[in-house]
C-alpha positions as CSV (number, residue, x, y, z in Angstrom):
1,M,47.5,-31.3,64.2
2,S,44.4,-29.6,62.8
3,P,43.7,-29.3,59.1
4,D,43.9,-25.5,59.4
5,E,47.3,-25.7,61.0
6,I,48.6,-28.0,58.3
7,T,47.3,-25.7,55.6
8,Q,49.1,-22.8,57.2
9,L,52.4,-24.7,57.5
10,R,52.2,-25.8,53.9
11,A,51.6,-22.2,52.8
12,A,54.6,-20.9,54.9
13,R,57.1,-23.7,54.1
14,Y,56.4,-24.9,50.6
15,N,57.6,-23.3,47.4
16,A,57.2,-25.8,44.6
17,T,54.5,-28.1,43.0
18,V,54.6,-31.6,41.8
19,T,53.7,-31.5,38.1
20,Y,54.3,-35.1,37.0
21,I,54.8,-38.5,38.6
22,D,55.7,-41.7,36.7
23,R,55.4,-44.6,39.1
24,V,57.8,-47.0,37.5
25,H,56.7,-49.5,40.2
26,S,55.6,-49.3,43.8
27,D,59.1,-48.4,45.1
28,L,60.5,-46.3,42.2
29,M,59.3,-43.1,40.6
30,I,60.3,-40.3,38.2
31,L,59.2,-37.0,39.7
32,R,59.0,-33.5,38.2
33,V,58.8,-30.5,40.4
34,K,58.1,-26.9,39.4
35,P,59.4,-24.1,41.7
36,D,57.2,-21.1,42.3
37,S,60.0,-18.8,41.2
38,P,61.7,-19.1,37.8
39,R,63.8,-22.3,37.7
40,P,67.5,-21.5,38.2
41,A,70.0,-22.8,35.7
42,Y,72.0,-25.9,36.5
43,K,74.6,-28.2,35.1
44,G,74.1,-31.9,34.5
45,G,75.3,-33.8,37.5
46,Q,74.4,-31.1,40.1
47,Y,71.8,-31.6,42.9
48,C,69.4,-29.7,45.1
49,S,67.3,-30.7,48.1
50,L,63.6,-31.6,48.4
51,G,61.7,-31.4,51.7
52,L,58.3,-32.3,53.2
53,G,56.8,-31.6,56.6
54,Y,56.6,-34.4,59.2
55,W,52.9,-33.5,59.2
56,E,52.5,-35.1,55.8
57,P,51.2,-38.7,55.4
58,R,53.4,-41.7,54.7
59,V,52.8,-44.7,52.4
60,D,52.0,-48.0,54.1
61,G,54.6,-50.7,54.6
62,C,57.5,-48.6,55.9
63,Q,59.4,-48.7,59.2
64,T,57.3,-47.4,62.1
65,E,57.8,-43.8,63.0
66,I,57.2,-42.2,66.4
67,L,57.1,-38.4,66.5
68,S,56.7,-35.8,69.3
69,D,54.4,-32.8,68.9
70,D,57.4,-30.6,68.0
71,D,58.5,-33.1,65.4
72,H,55.2,-32.7,63.5
73,R,56.0,-29.0,62.8
74,R,59.5,-29.7,61.3
75,I,60.5,-30.3,57.7
76,V,62.7,-33.2,56.6
77,K,65.0,-32.5,53.7
78,R,67.4,-34.6,51.5
79,A,69.6,-33.8,48.6
80,Y,68.8,-35.4,45.2
81,S,70.8,-35.3,42.0
82,V,68.9,-33.8,39.1
83,S,67.8,-36.4,36.5
84,N,66.4,-36.1,33.0
85,S,64.2,-38.1,30.7
86,I,66.5,-36.8,27.8
87,E,63.7,-36.7,25.2
88,T,60.6,-34.6,24.8
89,T,59.1,-37.1,22.3
90,P,60.9,-40.3,21.0
91,G,63.9,-39.1,18.9
92,E,63.7,-35.4,20.0
93,L,66.1,-34.2,22.7
94,R,64.9,-32.0,25.5
95,N,65.6,-28.3,25.5
96,L,66.2,-27.4,29.2
97,S,65.7,-23.7,28.4
98,T,62.0,-24.4,27.7
99,D,61.4,-26.6,30.7
100,D,60.2,-24.9,33.9
101,W,60.4,-28.0,36.1
102,V,63.2,-30.2,37.6
103,E,63.2,-34.0,37.3
104,F,64.2,-36.4,40.1
105,Y,64.6,-40.2,40.1
106,I,63.7,-41.6,43.6
107,V,63.6,-45.0,45.2
108,L,61.4,-45.6,48.3
109,V,63.3,-46.5,51.4
110,R,61.0,-48.6,53.5
111,E,63.5,-49.5,56.2
112,N,67.1,-48.7,57.0
113,P,69.3,-51.5,58.2
114,D,71.1,-49.2,60.6
115,G,67.8,-48.4,62.4
116,R,67.3,-44.8,61.2
117,I,63.7,-44.2,60.4
118,P,63.1,-43.3,56.7
119,A,61.4,-39.9,56.9
120,L,61.3,-38.3,53.5
121,T,60.8,-41.0,50.8
122,P,57.7,-42.6,52.5
123,R,56.2,-39.1,52.3
124,L,57.3,-38.4,48.8
125,F,55.7,-41.6,47.6
126,A,52.4,-40.5,49.2
127,M,52.2,-37.4,47.0
128,Q,50.1,-36.9,43.9
129,E,50.4,-34.6,41.0
130,G,49.5,-31.1,42.3
131,S,51.0,-31.8,45.8
132,R,53.1,-29.1,47.3
133,L,56.6,-29.4,48.8
134,N,59.8,-27.6,49.6
135,M,62.6,-27.4,47.0
136,L,65.9,-25.6,47.6
137,E,66.1,-23.2,44.6
138,R,69.9,-23.5,44.3
139,F,71.8,-26.2,42.5
140,T,75.3,-27.2,43.5
141,G,78.0,-29.8,43.1
142,H,81.2,-30.4,41.2
143,Y,80.2,-33.7,39.7
144,T,79.8,-32.2,36.3
145,L,81.2,-32.4,32.7
146,D,83.5,-29.4,33.2
147,P,86.7,-31.4,32.6
148,V,85.5,-33.2,29.5
149,N,86.8,-32.2,26.1
150,D,84.7,-32.8,22.9
151,D,86.7,-35.8,21.7
152,D,87.1,-37.5,25.1
153,T,85.5,-40.9,25.9
154,V,83.0,-40.6,28.7
155,V,82.1,-43.6,30.8
156,F,79.1,-43.4,33.2
157,L,78.9,-46.2,35.8
158,G,75.9,-46.1,38.1
159,T,73.8,-48.3,40.4
160,G,70.1,-47.9,40.9
161,T,68.9,-44.3,41.0
162,G,72.6,-43.3,40.9
163,E,72.0,-43.1,37.2
164,A,70.1,-39.8,37.7
165,P,73.0,-37.4,37.3
166,H,74.3,-39.5,34.4
167,N,71.0,-39.0,32.5
168,A,71.3,-35.2,33.0
169,M,74.9,-35.2,31.8
170,L,74.1,-37.5,28.9
171,L,71.5,-35.0,27.6
172,E,74.2,-32.2,27.9
173,L,76.7,-34.2,25.9
174,L,74.2,-35.1,23.1
175,R,72.8,-31.6,22.8
176,R,76.3,-30.2,22.3
177,G,77.2,-32.8,19.7
178,H,79.9,-34.7,21.7
179,N,82.2,-36.5,19.3
180,G,83.8,-39.0,21.7
181,R,82.5,-42.3,22.7
182,I,79.9,-42.5,25.5
183,L,79.2,-45.6,27.6
184,H,76.4,-45.7,30.1
185,A,76.2,-48.8,32.4
186,C,73.6,-49.1,35.0
187,C,73.4,-51.9,37.5
188,V,70.2,-52.7,39.3
189,R,68.6,-55.7,41.1
190,Y,65.8,-56.4,38.7
191,T,64.9,-55.4,35.2
192,R,61.9,-53.5,36.5
193,D,64.3,-51.1,38.3
194,L,65.6,-49.7,34.9
195,G,63.2,-46.8,34.8
196,Y,64.7,-45.2,31.7
197,F,65.4,-48.4,29.7
198,D,63.4,-47.6,26.6
199,I,64.8,-44.2,26.2
200,H,68.4,-45.4,26.3
201,R,67.7,-48.1,23.8
202,R,66.3,-45.5,21.4
203,L,69.3,-43.3,21.9
204,E,71.6,-46.2,21.1
205,I,69.9,-46.4,17.7
206,K,70.1,-42.7,16.9
207,Y,73.6,-42.0,18.2
208,S,76.4,-44.3,16.9
209,N,78.8,-43.1,19.6
210,Y,76.5,-44.1,22.5
211,T,76.4,-47.5,24.2
212,Y,74.0,-48.5,27.0
213,V,74.7,-51.5,29.2
214,P,71.9,-52.5,31.6
215,L,73.0,-55.0,34.3
216,T,71.0,-56.9,36.9
217,T,72.2,-58.7,40.0
218,R,69.2,-60.8,40.9
219,E,67.9,-62.0,37.6
220,S,69.4,-62.8,34.2
221,V,66.3,-62.6,32.0
222,G,67.0,-60.1,29.2
223,H,70.2,-58.7,30.8
224,R,73.5,-59.9,32.1
225,K,73.6,-60.9,35.7
226,V,76.9,-59.2,36.7
227,Y,78.3,-56.4,38.8
228,I,80.1,-53.4,37.3
229,Q,83.4,-54.3,38.9
230,D,83.3,-57.7,37.3
231,L,82.5,-56.2,33.9
232,I,85.7,-54.0,34.2
233,T,88.0,-56.8,35.5
234,G,86.6,-59.1,32.8
235,G,88.1,-56.8,30.1
236,E,84.8,-55.9,28.3
237,F,85.5,-52.1,28.6
238,D,89.2,-52.2,27.9
239,S,88.9,-50.5,24.5
240,L,87.3,-47.5,26.2
241,L,89.3,-47.3,29.4
242,D,92.4,-45.3,28.2
243,P,93.4,-42.9,30.9
244,A,94.9,-40.6,28.3
245,N,91.5,-39.6,27.0
246,T,88.7,-41.1,29.2
247,H,86.7,-39.6,32.0
248,V,84.9,-42.1,34.3
249,Y,81.9,-41.0,36.3
250,L,80.7,-43.1,39.3
251,C,77.5,-42.7,41.2
252,G,75.6,-45.0,43.5
253,N,76.5,-47.8,45.9
254,P,79.7,-46.9,47.8
255,R,80.8,-50.5,47.5
256,M,80.8,-50.1,43.8
257,I,82.7,-46.8,43.9
258,G,85.3,-47.8,46.6
259,V,86.4,-44.4,47.8
260,P,89.8,-44.8,49.7
261,T,90.3,-43.4,53.2
262,K,93.5,-42.1,54.8
263,D,95.1,-44.2,57.5
264,K,95.6,-42.1,60.6
265,E,98.9,-43.7,61.5
266,T,100.7,-44.0,58.2
267,G,98.9,-41.4,56.1
268,M,98.5,-43.9,53.3
269,R,95.4,-44.3,51.3
270,V,93.4,-47.4,52.2
271,F,90.9,-48.9,49.8
272,P,87.8,-50.7,51.0
273,Q,87.5,-54.4,50.2
274,P,86.4,-56.1,48.1
275,P,87.9,-53.7,45.5
276,G,85.7,-50.9,44.1
277,V,86.0,-49.3,40.7
278,I,88.4,-46.6,41.9
279,E,91.0,-49.1,43.0
280,I,90.6,-51.2,39.9
281,L,91.0,-48.2,37.5
282,E,93.9,-46.6,39.4
283,A,95.8,-49.8,38.9
284,R,95.3,-49.1,35.2
285,G,96.7,-45.6,35.3
286,F,93.6,-43.6,36.1
287,A,93.5,-41.1,39.0
288,A,90.5,-40.2,41.2
289,D,89.5,-36.7,42.2
290,N,90.7,-35.7,45.6
291,A,88.9,-32.7,47.0
292,A,91.1,-32.6,50.1
293,V,94.2,-31.6,48.1
294,K,92.2,-30.0,45.2
295,F,93.3,-32.6,42.8
296,H,91.3,-33.2,39.6
297,G,91.8,-36.6,38.0
298,N,89.8,-38.6,35.4
299,I,87.7,-40.6,37.9
300,H,84.9,-38.5,39.2
301,F,82.5,-39.8,41.8
302,E,79.3,-39.0,43.7
303,E,78.4,-41.3,46.6
304,Y,74.6,-41.4,46.4
305,W,74.0,-43.0,49.8
């Protein structure tokens, strides 16, 4: 494609600008995007989509992509939960009404084990501040704090960039002066994958009802080498996991969440194995949301993958 044609496609298809990039490391970044129109209001936990044209460059070291001429003129889009850095400066909470951008927490997918060619993130990681892209100017999703009362305990359990919606919800809780306990556990492979670590440690000091638990699975330096399921079954969270007044939010790896399916023959719910958090908590009296029958429990989940 010619440079002029690419310029025309960008002008026609893009409606937002990258205003900030924090490259946590080569495969992880915090991205802020400012839409051309006034930013719509959204709730912590909701999501919208980002998109880039196939004509955009990709970073090196990713699965090989073969495109037709028609492919080059299309846009690839993906939904991302809205994240938040929570503070404007250390110790001062953000005021969303004064921000005109939206923050996202994105990991680079270099290769998919199922053979699908990663199309969007290799292009997102090739962007610079000032780059243009497409952003759906509508936020949606029911993974929000709507069912939480002021004195309830709130437990956020996430893996990797699945902590993004929990950051946005945490800001919402802190700004409204939530009285109940708040626990935020995030499980990653390596310490370097904890992109918001310093912020959460500061928040722990300032807010006595907030606890941050960073977990790693491939190293034990500085953090515990353990999975979220093991932490629950080990009893460490028992004092917080009272189904009478606790809401648990799960986002990230489907194996951690463990959403049950319905057996076609018996109609019974079948849990994946090994057990995920939903099965473990339901054995303790919790109940997961079930959109199919419009049931709202105290386990809320967002499968990030």
